[in-house]
N, C-alpha and C positions, 0 to 999 in steps of 0.2 A: 365167405366163411364168417361165422359169428362166434365169439367167445361165450361159452356157457359154463356156469358153475357146475361141478360134477353132480351135485345133488339134484340139479334141474334137468339132467339128461335122461332120456327114455331109451328103451331098447331099439326103437326104430331109427334112432339118429345115427348118422354116419360121420365118422371122424374126418375132419377136413385137413388136419396137419398131423404128420407122424409125431409120436412121442418117444423120447429117448430117456434112458436112465442117466444117473449122475456120472456113470462111467462111459457114456456114449453108446450103450447098447440100445438097439431098437426094441421098444416095449410093445408098441402097437402102431401099425402102419396106417397111413391115411387110406380111407376107403372102407375100413372095417366098421361094422355096426358095433356100437359101444354097449355090449351086454352088461347086465348087472355084475357079473363076476369081474369084468374088466374095471368097471367103475369102483367096485369095492377095493380092488388091488391098487388102483391109481391113488385112491384116498389113503390107503395104508402107506404108500410110498411118498405121501406128502403133496401130491398134485391137488390143486384146488379148482382149476378150470382147464378146459381144452377148447380147441377150435372145432366147430361142427359145420358141415356143409348144409347150407340152407338154400332152398330154391330161390333164385333171383339174386344170389350173392356169389355165383360161380366165378365171376371175374374179380371179386374182391380178395386182395392179398393183404393180410395184416402187415402194417409197417412195424418194424422193430428197430430200436436204436442199435441193438447188438445182434449180429447175424447168428443164425443157428450154429454155425461152425464155432464161433467164438464162445457162445453159450455152452456148447459141449466141452470145449477145452477148459473153460473156467470150472465147470462141474467136475471134470476129471481131476483137475488140480486141487480143488477143495476136498474131494473125496480122498485123494492121496495124503493131503495135509492132515486130515482128520484121523487117518489110520495110525 
C-alpha cells in the first residue's frame, strides 16, 4: 500500500485500507475503486489522503503509532465532545 493525496487518485485505483468516519462508521471498504464521487465526499469530510493498493506493495502494511481501534475511539470521543 502507498499513501496518496486524494487529489492524485484516479478512478482505476483501489483502496488499500478501509476508511471510517469520526463516529467509527465504515465509509469505504478496502478493495473498492475510488471513484470521483467517493473522492469528492472524502475531501468534504476532511480526508486528505488514503492508502491505495499498488502492484508490488501487496505485503506492505503501513505502520502506525496508534492502532485503528484507538484512532476510532479517539474520533468518537472528539465527535461527542464537539457536540
